[in-house]
C-alpha positions in Angstrom: 1.1 -5.2 16.7 3.7 -8.0 16.8 4.5 -9.6 20.1 7.6 -11.8 20.4 8.0 -13.6 23.8 11.3 -15.4 24.5 13.0 -14.6 21.3 15.3 -17.2 19.7 18.8 -17.1 20.9 21.8 -16.9 18.7 22.9 -20.4 17.8 19.5 -22.1 18.6 18.6 -24.8 16.1 15.0 -25.5 15.1 13.4 -28.8 14.1 10.2 -28.9 12.2 7.6 -31.5 13.2 4.3 -31.8 11.2 1.3 -33.5 13.0 -2.1 -34.2 11.8 -3.3 -35.7 8.5 -3.3 -32.8 6.1 -4.8 -34.8 3.2 -6.8 -32.0 1.5 -4.6 -30.5 -1.2 -4.1 -26.7 -1.8 -2.8 -25.9 -5.2 -1.9 -29.6 -5.5 0.1 -29.7 -2.3 -1.1 -31.7 0.8 -0.9 -30.0 4.2 2.2 -32.0 5.1 3.9 -31.2 1.8 3.2 -27.5 2.4 4.6 -27.7 5.9 7.8 -29.5 4.8 8.4 -26.7 2.2 7.8 -24.1 4.8 10.2 -25.9 7.3 12.9 -25.9 4.6 12.4 -22.3 3.8 12.9 -21.6 7.6 16.1 -23.6 7.6 14.5 -26.2 10.1 15.4 -29.9 10.1 12.3 -31.9 9.3 11.5 -34.7 11.7 8.5 -37.1 11.6 8.6 -38.1 15.3 9.3 -36.2 18.5 11.7 -39.0 19.6 14.0 -38.1 16.6 14.6 -34.5 17.9 18.1 -33.9 19.2 18.4 -32.5 22.6 20.0 -29.4 21.4 17.1 -28.5 19.2 13.9 -26.5 19.9 10.9 -28.0 17.9 8.3 -26.1 15.9 5.2 -28.3 15.9 2.4 -27.5 13.4 -0.9 -29.1 12.6 -1.0 -30.0 9.0 -4.8 -29.8 8.9 -4.4 -26.0 9.0 -3.1 -23.6 6.4 -0.9 -21.0 8.0 0.3 -18.0 6.0 4.1 -18.1 5.5 4.7 -14.8 7.2 2.8 -16.0 10.3 4.9 -19.1 10.6 8.0 -17.3 9.9 7.4 -14.9 12.7 6.2 -17.6 15.1 9.3 -19.5 14.5 11.2 -16.8 16.2 9.5 -17.3 19.5 10.3 -19.8 22.1 8.1 -21.7 24.7 4.8 -20.6 23.2 1.7 -22.0 21.4 -0.2 -20.5 18.5 -3.9 -20.4 18.8 -6.6 -19.8 16.2 -10.4 -20.4 15.7 -11.4 -23.8 14.4 -14.6 -24.4 12.2 -16.7 -24.2 15.4 -15.3 -20.9 16.5 -13.3 -22.4 19.4 -9.9 -21.1 20.1 -7.5 -24.1 19.7 -3.9 -24.8 19.6 -2.6 -25.3 16.0 1.2 -24.8 16.5 3.9 -24.7 19.2 7.5 -24.1 19.8 8.9 -26.0 22.7 11.9 -27.8 24.1 12.5 -31.4 23.2 11.8 -32.6 26.6 8.1 -31.8 26.3 7.8 -32.2 22.5 5.8 -35.5 22.6 3.2 -34.1 25.0 2.9 -30.7 23.1 2.7 -32.5 19.7 -0.3 -34.5 21.0 -1.9 -31.3 22.1 -1.4 -29.6 18.7 -2.6 -32.7 16.9 -5.9 -33.0 18.8 -6.4 -29.3 18.7 -6.5 -28.7 22.4 -8.5 -25.7 23.6 -6.5 -22.7 24.5 -8.0 -22.8 28.0 -6.4 -26.2 28.5 -2.8 -24.8 28.5 -1.6 -25.0 32.1 -0.6 -21.6 33.6 3.1 -20.9 33.2 3.7 -23.8 30.9 3.8 -22.1 27.5 2.9 -18.7 26.4 -0.3 -18.4 24.5 -0.2 -16.2 21.3 -2.7 -15.5 18.6 -2.2 -14.7 15.0 -2.5 -10.9 15.3 0.2 -10.8 18.0 2.5 -12.7 15.7 2.1 -11.1 12.2 -0.1 -8.0 12.5 -2.2 -6.7 9.6 0.6 -5.1 7.4 2.3 -7.3 4.9 5.5 -5.3 4.2 6.8 -7.6 1.6 3.7 -7.3 -0.6 3.0 -3.7 0.3 -0.5 -4.0 1.7 -2.7 -4.0 4.7 -4.1 -7.5 5.0 -5.2 -9.6 8.1 -2.9 -12.6 8.5 -4.5 -15.8 7.3 -4.8 -19.0 9.3 -7.7 -21.5 8.7 -8.6 -25.2 9.0 -8.6 -27.0 5.6 -11.3 -29.3 4.5 -12.6 -30.5 1.0 -15.6 -28.0 1.6 -13.4 -25.0 2.3 -10.7 -25.9 -0.3 -11.8 -23.6 -3.1 -12.3 -20.6 -0.8 -8.9 -21.1 0.8 -7.2 -21.4 -2.5 -8.8 -18.1 -3.7 -7.7 -16.5 -0.4 -4.1 -17.7 -0.8 -4.0 -16.6 -4.4 -5.4 -13.1 -3.4 -3.0 -13.0 -0.7 0.0 -13.5 -3.2 -0.8 -10.1 -4.9 1.0 -7.0 -4.1 -1.3 -4.2 -2.8 0.4 -1.3 -4.8 0.3 -2.3 -8.4 -1.3 -1.3 -11.7 -5.0 -1.5 -12.5 -4.7 -4.2 -15.1 -2.8 -6.5 -12.8 -5.0 -5.8 -9.8 -8.5 -5.8 -11.5 -8.3 -7.5 -14.9 -6.0 -10.4 -14.7 -6.7 -12.0 -11.2 -9.6 -14.4 -12.2 -8.0 -15.9 -15.4 -4.6 -16.0 -13.7 -6.2 -17.9 -10.7 -7.4 -20.7 -13.0 -4.1 -20.9 -14.9 -2.1 -21.0 -11.8 -4.3 -23.9 -10.5 -3.5 -25.7 -13.8 0.2 -25.0 -13.6 0.3 -26.2 -10.0 -1.6 -29.4 -10.9 0.9 -30.0 -13.8 3.8 -29.3 -11.4 5.1 -26.6 -13.7 7.9 -24.5 -12.1 7.5 -20.7 -11.9 10.8 -20.4 -13.7 9.4 -22.4 -16.7 6.6 -19.9 -16.9 9.1 -17.0 -16.6 11.1 -18.5 -19.5 7.9 -18.5 -21.7 7.5 -15.0 -20.8 11.0 -14.1 -21.9 10.2 -15.7 -25.3 7.1 -13.6 -25.6 9.1 -10.4 -24.8 11.4 -11.3 -27.7 8.4 -12.0 -30.0 6.7 -8.8 -29.2 9.9 -6.8 -29.7 10.3 -8.4 -33.2 6.8 -7.7 -34.1 6.9 -4.1 -33.1 10.1 -3.6 -35.2 8.2 -5.1 -38.2 5.3 -2.8 -37.7 3.0 -5.6 -36.8 1.6 -3.7 -33.9 -1.6 -5.7 -33.3 0.2 -9.0 -33.2 2.9 -7.4 -31.1 0.5 -6.1 -28.4 -1.2 -9.5 -28.3 2.2 -11.2 -27.5 2.9 -8.4 -25.0 -0.3 -9.0 -23.2 0.3 -12.7 -23.1 3.7 -12.0 -21.6 2.1 -9.6 -19.0 -0.4 -12.4 -18.1 2.3 -15.0 -17.5 4.2 -12.4 -15.6 1.3 -12.4 -13.2 1.0 -16.1 -13.1 4.7 -17.0 -12.4 4.8 -14.9 -9.3 1.6 -16.1 -8.0 2.6 -19.7 -8.7 5.9 -19.3 -6.9 4.0 -17.8 -3.7 1.1 -20.2 -3.5 3.2 -23.3 -4.1 6.1 -21.9 -1.9 8.6 -22.2 -4.8 9.8 -18.6 -4.7 13.7 -18.3 -4.7 16.4 -15.6 -5.1 17.2 -16.8 -8.6 13.5 -16.8 -9.6 13.0 -13.4 -8.2 16.1 -12.1 -10.0 15.0 -13.8 -13.2 11.4 -12.5 -13.2 12.2 -9.0 -11.9 15.3 -8.7 -14.2 13.0 -9.2 -17.2 10.5 -6.8 -15.9 13.1 -4.2 -15.4 15.0 -4.4 -18.7 12.4 -5.2 -21.4 10.2 -2.0 -21.4 12.8 0.3 -23.1 13.4 -2.3 -25.8 9.7 -2.4 -26.4 9.4 1.3 -26.7 12.4 1.4 -29.1 11.1 -1.3 -31.2 7.7 0.5 -31.3 9.4 3.7 -32.5 11.4 2.0 -35.3 8.2 0.2 -36.5 6.1 3.4 -36.4 8.8 5.6 -38.0 9.2 3.2 -41.0 5.9 4.3 -42.5 5.7 7.9 -41.0 6.4 11.3 -42.6 9.7 13.0 -41.9 8.1 15.4 -39.4 6.2 12.6 -37.6 9.3 10.4 -37.6 11.3 13.2 -35.8 8.6 13.5 -33.2 8.6 9.8 -32.8 12.3 9.8 -31.9 11.8 12.7 -29.6 9.0 10.8 -27.9 11.2 7.7 -27.6 14.0 9.7 -25.9 11.4 11.1 -23.4 9.9 7.7 -22.7 13.2 5.9 -22.2 14.9 8.6 -20.2 11.8 9.1 -18.2 11.6 5.3 -17.4 15.2 5.5 -16.0 14.6 8.7 -14.1 11.3 7.3 -12.7 13.2 4.2 -11.5 15.9 6.2 -9.9 13.4 8.4 -8.0 11.7 5.3 -6.6 15.1 3.8 -5.7 16.3 6.9 -4.0 13.0 7.1 -2.1 13.6 3.6 -0.7 17.1 4.3 0.2 16.3 7.5 1.9 13.1 6.6 3.7 13.2 2.7 3.8 9.8 2.4 2.3 8.5 2.3 -1.3 7.2 5.6 -2.6 4.0 3.9 -3.7 2.9 3.0 -0.1 3.7 6.3 1.6 0.3 7.9 1.5 -3.1 6.9 -0.1 -2.5 9.3 -3.0 0.8 7.5 -3.8 -0.9 4.0 -3.5 -3.7 4.9 -5.9 -1.4 6.6 -8.4 0.6 3.4 -8.6 -2.5 2.0 -10.3 -2.0 4.2 -13.4 1.7 5.5 -13.2 3.8 5.2 -16.3 4.8 1.5 -16.1 4.5 -1.2 -18.6 0.9 -2.3 -18.2 -0.7 1.2 -18.2 1.5 2.2 -21.1 0.6 -1.0 -23.0 -3.0 0.0 -22.6 -2.3 3.3 -24.5 -0.2 1.5 -27.1 -2.9 -1.2 -27.6 -5.6 1.4 -28.3 -3.2 3.2 -30.7 -2.4 -0.1 -32.5 -6.1 -1.0 -33.1 -6.8 2.5 -34.2 -4.0 2.4 -36.7 -2.1 5.3 -35.1 1.0 3.7 -33.5 2.9 7.1 -33.3 0.0 8.6 -31.3 0.4 5.7 -28.8 4.1 6.6 -28.3 3.2 10.3 -27.9 0.7 9.4 -25.2 3.1 7.3 -23.4 5.7 10.1 -23.5 3.3 12.7 -22.1 2.2 10.3 -19.3 5.7 9.5 -18.4 6.5 13.2 -17.9 3.4 13.6 -15.8 4.3 10.6 -13.6 7.9 11.8 -13.1 6.6 15.2 -12.0 4.2 13.6 -9.6 6.8 11.2 -8.1 9.4 14.0 -7.9 6.9 16.2 -6.0 6.1 13.4 -3.6 9.8 12.8 -2.9 10.2 16.6 -2.1 7.2 16.4 0.2 8.6 13.4 2.0 11.9 15.3 2.5 10.1 18.3 3.8 8.1 16.2 6.3 11.2 14.7 7.7 13.1 18.0 7.9 10.1 19.9 9.3 9.7 17.7 12.3 11.1 19.1 15.5 12.5 15.6 16.2 13.1 14.1 12.8 11.5 10.6 12.5 11.4 8.3 9.5 8.2 8.3 7.5 5.8 5.4 7.6 3.4 3.8 5.2 -0.3 4.6 5.8 -0.9 0.9 5.4 1.0 0.2 8.6 -0.9 2.8 10.6 
């Protein structure tokens, strides 16, 4: 449950003041570098000393020796006259961040930097909030139930924290390949990319080249080489998003670039696969291949439309409504589960069978999602006092 005390007033300006050392790096970013990126994403003016804060600004003070999940800091920046407390390595509840007026910024900054005990906060001075009160356990943006993350950083805890940040960058409702197969290699490649200061958009650009390569290979009937290029693209498609989140480089353009490629390329892959398979097939098999292609591509569009309507109608994604929807997302007819079927068919020397399997699974997925949409509509209409449906992850 989120608790916002003394919410920000319209027209309020916020200054961001990092304190503490923050020398230990996480994905090649020091604590102060991470904080400055977070402050910029919040639209806060960065200051290095409390005396530089303008009298019209409130100030967000954060200890750079702690890593604070972005959604926690985003929500905390909306409160006023409060401190954020969390446990240190000894289990004591200490002050790690504050939002206060400029007049008391110097005193509060000293308190945050020395990690004052929560019990030291004078009654009536600043409200004391913990992480759960600020962010809760439901990450709406990544569609999962997950405890908000705050922890003190040290060389000894660096590896564990990087793994937790990486895991926290994953969506909860996704396919089984992305969720269970790719994380470990993607973690190490993301670390390397961060150390090399590669941008997520650079990784996405390589993914686009692999999309084109796979399409050409499918057209030529070189299915094994094509699926290898396809899987490399899928792997980098995992890396670019995770790199953007753990290094705080996500942007509207990057999101559009990445998701635009994800949305557009599958029908081209299926079409190229059909052309490549039909080139060496009998007349009867060729006709069946073209029918399967129509089923797959029309089904792909219909499936996306069902998902889009569900979001517009119910304000949540269909994949996180109930547990059955969440788990079906692991295998629903999207690119990665479909590519598994195509890969098996490619190595078996039966590309047409792979497309037939994708077509059948596409129909099954559409029927499932359509039935879930109907069930959601009936639940809303069947209530004596109609209420919007909610994700089970937020319950």
